[in-house]
Structure formats: structure tokens, C-alpha cells
N, C-alpha and C positions, 0 to 999 in steps of 0.2 A: 426563515431560519430552519435549519435541520438540527434536530436533537436526537442523539442516540447514545448508547452505552456499549463499551467494548472492554473486555477484561484487560487490565493493565499489562499483565505478563504476555498475553497474546499480541497486543499492540506493540510492545517493546521488541518482541521476537521478530515480528513482521518488519518493523522499521530497521532493525539490525541487519536482517537478510537483504533488504532492498538497498540500504546504504552501502553495504559491502559490495553488492553487485554494481551499483552506480560508480563506486570508487575504483573499480578494477582497471579501467582504461584511462590512465592518467594523462595521456597525450592530448586527449580531446575532452577535457573536463567541462568545457562549455556545454557539451551535450549530456553531461551527467546530471541527473535529477531524480526526484521522487515526487509523484503526483498522487494525491488521494482524491477520489471522486465517488459520489453516491449517485447511482442510477437505478431508479425504482427501488427495489428491495435488496440491492446488492451494493456492498462497499468494495470498491476496487482500489488496489495499490498498484501503481505502475512505476518502474524505474528502468533506466537505460544506462549502458556504459559507453554509448556511442556506436555500438555495433549490434547489440542484442537488447530485446525488450523482455522484462520480467513482469508478470502480472499475478497478483494474488487476489482472489475473490472471496468475500465473506457474505453469506446469505443472512438476511435479517429474520430473526424469530419475531414474527408479527405480534404474537401474544404478549411477549415481554419487552418488545422494542430493543432487543439486544442482538448483536451479531455473533454468529458461531463460526 
């Protein structure tokens, strides 16, 4: 299990940006999605509209176990 904290406002803003990006290309919505992945000390958000990939990376503050 992975446990971390992220500011609610930052998380909402990232999800809003990625969901708008994923929804831009309506003809191929089967390829539209958002993926959230943790790799090491980085939280990655990925989304695609079927043509382009958008990635947002948040680095972990190891002392406080929060993402900035």
C-alpha cells in the first residue's frame, strides 16, 4: 500500500486540467483517459486525447511525505 498526502486544491486543479485535455478529442474517446502513477518519489498524472499525451509530475517532500 502507498500512502501520501496532496493538497486538495492542487489535486482538483490537476484532475480538471487532465480531464479537459482527455475530453478534447471526442471522436476517439476510447483512447481518452487519465492515469495516476507513483514511481519512486514522483507522482505522475498522464492523460491523452487520442493524439497527444499530457504529463504532470509532482515531487515528493520526503520529510513530510507530501507532494509539491
